[in-house]
N, C-alpha and C positions, 0 to 999 in steps of 0.2 A: 421232288428229288429223292432218290432211294437212300434209306438209312441202313447202314451196315453195322452188324453187331460186333462189339469188341469184347464181349464177355461180361458176365455179372451185371447186366442191366446197362452197360455203357455202350453207346452207339455213336456213329459218326457219319457224316456225309462229305463228299468231295466237292470242292469248288470246280466249276466247269472249266475255268481258264487259269485262275491264279495258282501259282505253284509255291511250295515251300521247300526249297532245296531241289532235289531231283524229282520229287513227286508233287502231286496236286495238294494244295492246302486242304486241311480237314477241320470240320467243325464238330465238336463233341457235345453230346448231351447224355444225361443219365435219367433212368426211370426206375421208380420204386413205389411201394404201396404204403400208405399211412392210413390206418383205420378204414381199410377197405377202399380207399381212394387212391388212384394212381397219380403220382406226382412226377412231373417232367421238369428237369432242371437243365437249362442251357448253360454250358460252361464257357465256351469260346473257341476261337480259331487256334490252330496249332501254331500259326505264325505269331500269335499274341501270347505265346508261352504256355498255352494250355495243351501240353502233350498228353499222351495216353496215360502214362503213369500218374501224373498229377491229377488228372480227372478221375482216375480210378480211386485214388486215396480220398479225394473229396467225397465221392459217391459212397464209399464205405463208411466214412464218418457221418454222413447224413443219414444213412440207413440205420446206423447204430443209435443215433440220437432219436430217430423215429421209433425204434424198437423199445428203448428204455424210457422215452418221454422226457428226456432232459437235453438242454442245449438247443441250438438252432436246427430246425428240421428241414429247412429249405435254404438254398443258396442265397435267396433274397434276404431271409432273416439273418443269415451269417454275415452278409455284407452290411446290413443295417447295424448289427452289433459291432462290427469292426469299425464302421464309420463313427459310431457313438464313442467307442473306445479311443479312436484317434482324436476326436474332438475334445474329449476330456483331457487327453494327454497334452494337446496343444494349449488348452486353457490353463492347465497346471504349469506348463512351461512358461506361458506368458506371465502368470502370477509370480513364478519364481524370479523371472527377469525383472518384473516390477519391484518386487520386494528386495531385489539386489541393488537397485539404484540407490546410490549414496546421497546424503543431503547435499554434499558439494556438487555432485553431478546435476542434480535437479536444480539447484540454485543457478548455476551457470547456464545450463542448456534450456531450462523451461521458465524459471521465475524471471530472470533478468530480461529476456526478450519481450515478455509481456509488460514488465515494469517500464521498460524503455518507451513503450507506446503510450503509457498513461502518466508518467511522471517526468518532472523537469530534469534536464541533464545534471544539474547540480545535485539534485536528490539522488540520482543514480550513482554519481561519483561518491557521495557520502556512504551509501549503502554498500557499494563495492569495496570501498576502503575498510569499512567495518567487517565485512565478510572475510577479506584477505588477512586482516590483522588479528581478529578475535574469533570469528566463527569457524573458519576453515581449519585452523590448527586443532581446535578442540573437538568438533563434531563433523567436519567435512568428510572424512573417509568412512563414516558409519552409515549404514542403511537406516531407514526410518524405523524399522522394526526393532533395531538395537539401540534406539535413543530413548533415554529416560531422564527424569529430573536431575539425577546426579551428573549427567553429562553437561547439562546446562548450568549447573552450579559451578562447573569448572570454568565456563566462559565468564561467569560473574567473578569468580575468584581471581582469575587472571587479570581482569580489568581493574579490580580493586587493588591488587598487588602493584599494578602499574600506576596507581593514583588517578584513575579515570573518575570523572565526576558522575554522580548518580544519574544525571540526565543522559549521559553517554551510554551508561549501562541499560537504562530503560529503552533508549533508542535501539540498541543492539538487540534486545529481547523482542522489541516490536518487529524488527526486520525478520528475525527468526520466525515469529508467529505468523507473519504475512506469507512467508514462503511455505510454512507448514500447512496453513489453511488451503493454499492453492494445491499442494500435494494431496491433501485430503479430498478436495473436489475432483482431482484427477484419478482417485482410486488407489494411490500408493500407500495410504494408511487409513484406518478407520478410527484412530484415536484422536482425542483432543490434544492440542499442543501442550507438552509438558511444562512450558514456561509458565503456565497458569499456576503451577505449584511452587514457583520460585519467589521467595520473599525479596523484593527489590528495595534498595536503599531509598529513603524519602528524598524528594527534591525540594530544595529551598533556594531557588535561583531568582527570587523576586528582587528586582532592583529598586531600592528605596532611595537612592541618591537622586536629587534633583538640584538644579541650579538656582541660585538666588538671582534676583533681577540684575544686580551688579555683575555677577559672574557671566550671565548671559550677554549683557551688553559688551563686556570686555572680550568675550569669545567671538561675537559677531564682528567686532572691530578688527580683531586679529585675523579672522578668516577673510575679511574683505581685502586686507593688505596682501593676501596670498592668492586669492582667486575670487572673482566676482560671482562665478557660478557656484563655488563652494559656499560662499556667504548666502546666496539666494536659496540653495537647497536647505541649509541649516535654518534660515529664517522661516522657511515654509513649514518645516517640521516643528519648530518651536512655537509657531503661531497657529497651527492647524492640527497638530498631533499626527500628521501623516507619517507612515512608515517609510523607510528609505526605498524599499521596493516600489511602493505606490508613487513616490516622487519620481524615481528613475523611469517608470513606465508611463508617466503622465503625457498625454497628447494635448495639443492646442485645442482640439475639438471638445475637450472636456473642461475647458477653462472659460467661464463666463465672467469677464471682468466687470461688466456693467451691473450684473445681478450679484456680483461678489460671491459666486458659487464655484466650487471645484467638484466635478463629478468623478468620484473614485470608483472605477469599474473593476469588477471581478477581484475585489480585495480578499484578504485572508478569511474574513467572516461575512462575506457578501458585499455587494455594492452599497455605497453610502455617499453622502455629500459632506464637503468641508466648506467652511465659510471664511471669507477673507477679512483680515483686519485691515485697517487703513494702510499699514506698512506693506502688507502682502499685495494689496491692490495696486499700490504705487510701484512696487517691484515689477509686477507683470506689465504695467503700462510703460515702464522704462525699457522693457525688452522688445525685440522685434518679433512679432507673432509670425508663426509659420502656418502651413496648411493644416486643416483639421486633423489629419492622420500623422502629422509630424511630431516628433518628440520635442518636449519643451527643453529638456536638458539632455545633452549628448556628450559622448566621450570625444577624444581627439579625432577619431575616424568617422564621426557623425553617427555612430551607433549608440544603442542603449548602454548606459553606464552599468558595468558588471560588478565592480567592487568600489567600496568607499575609498575616497582619496586618502593617501598617507599624510597629506598636508593637514588634514583634520587632527590626526594624532600629534603632529608636530606642533600645532597650535595649542593643544591641550598641555603638552610638555612645556611649551614656552610660558604658559600662564601658571604652571605649577598646580593645576587643578587635581592632579592625581598624586601629588607628593605625599609620601608617608602612608598611602592607602595600599593595603595588602589584600583585602577582601575584594575579589573581582566584581562582586555585586555592587560595590560602592564606587567603582571607578567610572569616570565620565567617558561615555562612548557617544557615537552619533545617536543611538537609540535613547540616550538620556534626554535629548531634546523633546522627544515625544512624551517621555515620562514627566518632564518638567511642565509641559502644557497641561497635562491632567492634574498635576499637583497644584499648580497655580489656580486652576478652575475651582478645585475643592476648597482651597484656602480662602477664595473669594466668596464662598457660600453657595456655589452651584450644587444642585441636587445630584446625587450619584447617578440617577437614571439619565440625566442630561449628559453627564460626562461619559457614560457608557455609550450613548448614541454618537457623540462626537468622536470618540476614540475608535468606534467600530468593534467593541468587545462583544464576543459571542454571548456572554452571560454577565449578569450583574456581579457575580462572584469575582470576576476578574477585576472589576472596578473597585470592589470593596477594600482592596489593599490600600487605597488612598483615604479611607474613612478616618484614619487617625489624624489626618491633617486638619480635620474640622472638629476638634475636641469639644467645642461649645455647642455643637448642633443639638445634641440631646437636651442639654440644659436649657437652651433657648426654646426648644419645643415645649418643654414642661412649663417654662415661664410664660410663653404665649398662651398655653392651655389655661394656666392659672389666671392670667389677665382676662381671658375670655369668660371664665367663670365669674370673676368680679364684675365685669361689665354687664353680664347677663343678670346678675342679682340686682344690680343698681337700677336696671330698667324694667324689672319684673313688677307686676301690679301690687304684690305684697310689700315690696320695698317702697314703692311710691305711697302706699296707704300709710305706712309707718311714719313717713315724713309729715 
């Protein structure tokens, strides 16, 4: 097809049939020389907004760049540079948008959906409550780039002012840290969570209160008068050390009455076994066993028990077990039954390692809180050591010879 000159190296050819307005559509190209080599640049169709004036200006700019040796010397180079510039701008825009996301927006829109897929509903309820009450008011509106230790000190200060326990403050900081680490993985920040630099109050929530045998007997008797099931769950915790959650999720398939074993599956620190006392074995024998996958203890609707019965607290009040006690760590709760089980074991001289395994503690350090209940253990150990030395001397050849 014939190329027609439009002046100054600009040419065009007409489309055979396609028109642009009243005339045939025209395709423009430019020709110029760079270092003795002729360069041909195709611009485009007039119907695609490449009119003669625009093409002429582009050609002049390319010629000038070729003449002075600076800038793009071909339309391909210019388009590549423009594409790179546009990509950089898009990346910068995306980065600005990311950096503009606030902690509150990320928590609600990104962190919570993932947390809901991996955590229990009760845990999500606690975390959301902590967020709305303490986290959102202090740091929610701020983007990650504007959050520093001072902002998190404000969360701690607000909680301390409201009289929140050290454990609650630590939990709140842990929630913040989990969300922050997820944001870091998502590229919203490259910094470590500033909560690492926050000095948190020490926790001392170890419950040292345990029941005497007389208190335990009176409590079980009172519970039996209120509810047989409540009595049975209390007896099970008192005689096996099982947690309330482990009791409420127990299926008949995990109860072996003949072998006197209870299989505790997916417990807090891993699966373990509990062993029945005579009273616990008789308790199970008195019950009507269900299918292997059926719950042993159920609520009124036949579902898993979600909350501890208020009748337990009423029994405690009726017996006056918490009268005059203001320290929450010393008050009798359902969990006190598990604590009592461990305390009685230690008092009876059982090794801490044995108690650890029966309780399902993750480490021996958790069991060592009971060590004070066996004050004569070390003395007895030294006494046994000394007796061993005496016996060894008496039976040695030297001692026999002196006789």
